[in-house]
C-alpha positions as CSV (number, residue, x, y, z in Angstrom):
1,M,-42.9,16.1,-20.5
2,K,-45.2,16.1,-23.5
3,D,-44.1,17.0,-27.0
4,K,-44.1,20.6,-28.2
5,E,-43.9,22.3,-24.8
6,K,-44.3,26.1,-25.2
7,I,-41.2,27.8,-23.8
8,A,-40.5,31.4,-22.7
9,V,-36.8,32.5,-22.5
10,F,-35.8,35.5,-20.3
11,I,-32.2,36.6,-20.5
12,D,-30.4,38.8,-18.0
13,A,-27.9,40.1,-20.5
14,D,-25.8,41.7,-17.7
15,N,-25.1,38.3,-16.2
16,A,-25.0,35.8,-19.1
17,P,-22.5,35.1,-21.9
18,A,-23.8,36.0,-25.4
19,Q,-21.5,33.5,-27.1
20,K,-23.4,30.6,-25.5
21,I,-26.9,31.5,-26.7
22,D,-26.8,28.9,-29.4
23,K,-26.1,26.2,-26.7
24,V,-29.1,27.5,-24.8
25,L,-31.5,27.4,-27.7
26,S,-30.2,24.0,-28.8
27,E,-30.9,22.6,-25.4
28,L,-34.4,24.1,-25.2
29,A,-35.2,22.5,-28.6
30,R,-35.2,19.2,-26.8
31,Y,-38.1,20.3,-24.8
32,G,-40.3,22.1,-27.2
33,V,-40.8,25.4,-29.1
34,V,-39.4,28.7,-27.8
35,N,-42.3,31.1,-28.3
36,I,-41.0,34.1,-26.3
37,R,-37.4,35.3,-26.4
38,K,-36.4,38.4,-24.5
39,A,-33.1,39.9,-23.4
40,Y,-32.9,42.6,-20.8
41,G,-30.3,45.3,-20.3
42,N,-29.2,48.9,-20.9
43,W,-28.3,48.5,-24.6
44,K,-26.4,51.8,-24.5
45,N,-23.9,50.0,-22.3
46,Q,-20.9,48.9,-24.4
47,N,-20.5,45.8,-22.2
48,L,-23.7,44.4,-23.9
49,K,-22.2,44.7,-27.4
50,P,-21.7,40.9,-27.7
51,W,-25.4,40.4,-27.0
52,E,-26.4,43.1,-29.4
53,D,-24.6,41.3,-32.1
54,V,-26.6,38.1,-31.8
55,L,-30.1,39.5,-31.1
56,H,-31.4,39.5,-34.6
57,E,-29.6,36.3,-35.6
58,F,-31.5,34.4,-32.9
59,A,-34.8,36.4,-33.0
60,I,-34.4,37.7,-29.5
61,Q,-36.4,40.8,-28.5
62,P,-34.2,43.4,-26.7
63,M,-35.9,45.0,-23.7
64,Q,-34.3,48.4,-22.9
65,Q,-33.8,49.3,-19.3
66,F,-31.9,52.5,-18.4
67,D,-29.8,52.6,-15.2
68,L,-32.0,55.1,-13.5
69,T,-30.3,54.9,-10.1
70,K,-26.7,54.0,-9.5
71,G,-26.4,50.6,-7.7
72,K,-29.9,49.6,-8.5
73,N,-30.7,47.0,-11.2
74,A,-33.7,48.0,-13.2
75,T,-33.1,45.0,-15.5
76,D,-33.9,42.5,-12.8
77,M,-37.1,44.2,-11.9
78,A,-38.3,44.4,-15.5
79,L,-37.5,40.8,-16.1
80,V,-39.4,39.7,-13.0
81,I,-42.5,41.7,-14.0
82,D,-42.5,40.2,-17.5
83,V,-42.2,36.6,-16.2
84,M,-45.1,37.2,-13.8
85,D,-47.1,38.7,-16.7
86,V,-46.4,35.5,-18.7
87,L,-47.5,33.3,-15.8
88,Y,-50.8,35.0,-15.6
89,T,-51.6,35.8,-19.2
90,K,-49.8,33.3,-21.5
91,D,-50.1,29.6,-22.2
92,I,-46.5,28.7,-21.4
93,D,-45.3,25.4,-20.1
94,V,-41.6,26.1,-19.5
95,I,-39.9,29.2,-18.1
96,C,-36.2,29.6,-18.9
97,L,-34.0,32.0,-17.1
98,V,-30.5,32.8,-18.4
99,S,-28.5,34.4,-15.6
100,S,-26.0,33.8,-12.8
101,D,-27.8,36.1,-10.4
102,C,-29.4,34.7,-7.2
103,D,-31.9,37.5,-7.1
104,F,-34.1,35.4,-9.4
105,T,-34.5,32.5,-6.9
106,P,-37.9,33.7,-5.5
107,L,-39.1,34.0,-9.1
108,V,-38.1,30.4,-9.8
109,T,-40.0,29.1,-6.7
110,R,-43.0,31.2,-7.7
111,S,-43.0,29.7,-11.2
112,L,-42.7,26.2,-9.8
113,A,-45.6,26.8,-7.6
114,D,-47.6,27.7,-10.7
115,G,-46.8,24.4,-12.2
116,K,-44.1,25.5,-14.6
117,F,-41.0,23.6,-15.4
118,V,-38.1,26.0,-14.9
119,I,-34.8,25.6,-16.7
120,G,-31.8,27.8,-15.6
121,F,-28.6,28.6,-17.5
122,G,-25.7,30.3,-16.0
123,E,-22.0,30.3,-15.2
124,R,-20.4,28.4,-12.4
125,K,-20.4,31.5,-10.3
126,A,-24.2,31.2,-10.0
127,P,-25.2,30.8,-6.4
128,L,-26.4,27.3,-5.3
129,A,-29.7,28.8,-4.1
130,F,-30.5,29.7,-7.7
131,V,-29.1,26.5,-9.2
132,N,-30.9,24.2,-6.8
133,S,-34.2,26.0,-7.1
134,C,-34.5,25.3,-10.8
135,S,-36.1,22.1,-12.2
136,R,-33.0,21.8,-14.2
137,F,-29.9,24.0,-14.4
138,L,-27.0,23.8,-16.9
139,Y,-23.7,25.6,-16.7
140,L,-22.6,27.6,-19.6
141,D,-18.9,27.4,-18.8
142,E,-16.5,25.1,-20.7
143,D,-17.3,21.4,-20.2
144,R,-15.6,19.9,-17.3
145,E,-14.2,17.0,-19.3
146,K,-12.0,19.5,-21.2
147,E,-10.7,20.8,-17.8
148,L,-9.9,17.6,-15.9
149,P,-8.4,14.2,-16.7
150,I,-11.0,11.5,-16.2
151,Q,-9.1,10.0,-13.3
152,K,-9.0,13.3,-11.3
153,Q,-12.6,14.1,-12.4
154,T,-13.9,10.8,-11.0
155,K,-12.0,11.2,-7.8
156,T,-13.6,14.7,-7.4
157,I,-17.0,13.3,-8.0
158,K,-16.6,10.5,-5.5
159,S,-15.8,13.1,-2.8
160,D,-19.0,15.0,-3.6
161,T,-21.1,13.7,-0.8
162,K,-24.2,15.5,-1.9
163,L,-24.1,14.0,-5.4
164,I,-23.4,10.5,-4.2
165,N,-26.3,10.6,-1.7
166,L,-28.6,11.9,-4.4
167,L,-27.6,9.0,-6.7
168,R,-28.0,6.4,-3.9
169,Q,-31.4,7.8,-2.8
170,A,-32.6,7.7,-6.4
171,I,-31.6,4.1,-6.7
172,E,-33.2,3.2,-3.4
173,A,-36.5,4.9,-4.4
174,V,-37.0,2.7,-7.5
175,E,-35.0,-0.4,-6.8
176,E,-36.4,-4.0,-6.8
177,D,-35.9,-6.5,-4.0
178,D,-32.5,-7.5,-5.2
179,G,-31.2,-3.9,-5.1
180,W,-31.2,-3.4,-8.9
181,A,-32.9,-0.4,-10.3
182,M,-33.6,0.5,-13.9
183,L,-31.7,3.6,-15.2
184,G,-34.7,5.2,-16.7
185,P,-36.7,5.5,-13.5
186,I,-33.6,6.6,-11.6
187,G,-33.2,9.5,-14.0
188,T,-36.9,10.4,-13.7
189,H,-36.7,10.4,-9.9
190,I,-33.6,12.6,-9.9
191,S,-35.3,15.1,-12.3
192,N,-38.3,15.3,-10.0
193,H,-36.1,15.8,-7.0
194,A,-33.3,18.1,-8.0
195,S,-31.9,20.4,-10.7
196,F,-29.2,17.8,-11.4
197,D,-27.8,17.3,-14.9
198,Q,-24.9,14.9,-15.5
199,R,-23.5,17.2,-18.2
200,N,-22.5,19.6,-15.4
201,Y,-20.1,16.9,-14.3
202,G,-18.7,16.3,-17.7
203,F,-20.8,13.3,-18.8
204,K,-23.1,13.2,-21.8
205,K,-25.3,10.4,-20.3
206,L,-26.3,9.4,-16.8
207,S,-25.1,5.9,-17.5
208,D,-21.6,7.3,-18.2
209,L,-21.6,9.0,-14.8
210,F,-22.6,5.8,-13.0
211,Q,-19.9,3.8,-14.9
212,A,-17.2,6.3,-13.9
213,I,-18.0,5.9,-10.2
214,D,-16.8,2.5,-8.7
215,L,-19.4,2.8,-5.9
216,F,-22.0,1.4,-8.3
217,E,-22.3,-1.6,-10.5
218,M,-24.3,-1.9,-13.8
219,K,-25.8,-4.6,-15.9
220,K,-27.8,-4.8,-19.1
221,T,-30.8,-7.0,-19.9
222,N,-32.8,-7.6,-23.1
223,G,-29.9,-6.1,-25.0
224,S,-30.6,-2.5,-24.1
225,V,-32.1,-2.1,-20.6
226,L,-29.6,-0.7,-18.2
227,W,-29.7,-1.4,-14.5
228,V,-27.8,0.1,-11.6
229,R,-27.1,-1.1,-8.1
230,D,-25.3,0.4,-5.1
231,K,-22.3,-1.9,-4.3
232,K,-22.7,-1.1,-0.6
233,K,-26.3,-2.2,-0.7
234,A,-25.4,-5.3,-2.7
235,K,-23.0,-6.4,0.1
236,Q,-25.6,-5.9,2.7
237,L,-28.1,-8.0,0.8
238,N,-25.6,-10.7,0.3
239,K,-24.8,-10.9,4.0
240,L,-28.5,-11.1,4.8
241,K,-28.9,-13.9,2.2
242,Q,-26.0,-15.8,3.6
243,G,-27.3,-15.4,7.2
244,A,-30.7,-16.7,6.1
245,Q,-29.2,-19.7,4.4
246,Q,-27.2,-20.6,7.5
247,S,-30.3,-20.3,9.7
248,Y,-32.2,-22.8,7.6
249,A,-29.3,-25.2,7.1
250,P,-29.8,-28.7,8.6
251,A,-28.0,-29.4,11.9
């Protein structure tokens, strides 16, 4: 992504923790400048008091939505309308949705179809349909490394078939003939393919995640270039190489 991306943030205040807004804005600063900051809710509701306390501090525009009909969420509708308005009338590169509500999944796919990069923030209760539809999704709950010992955490990750397959497919997509793949292209491939972020698994860097899983091996060249190889693939290549050597060995 180019520098100084223009970002629009839309917060579903009913379904997002106010105490994490600094984390959200800090993360977005890595991508560019947040030009639009809006939070939606019925501000007469005392449950939104934590959000009300941080609106001015972080220059967030409150968007009032009254609960016109019991059981119906006017907030969601207003947020969707404003995002669509931005898609059609504003020069915005990144759409950010702060919510744990799966109702926004169609909005994400529509934004992606319009060529926008979509970043989602929410709690771990957020439905996978919403999480997976985003270009990138980050959980706002406490970091996993504070919850689990590293040994138990690594065991849990290894049992995550979907994650392991994603990592293996990314390596295979950019690997060289010897099975080694540069870490940079691996990360790029994953970003283009899924809403994956290693921080959701408790690791600051992608390299830390690979190092924690004994299914992969790593090496460094030129002092700083990191490479990754699937151990399973390495064994297969070694068997093929040994078979070829035996075939050409003199009788």
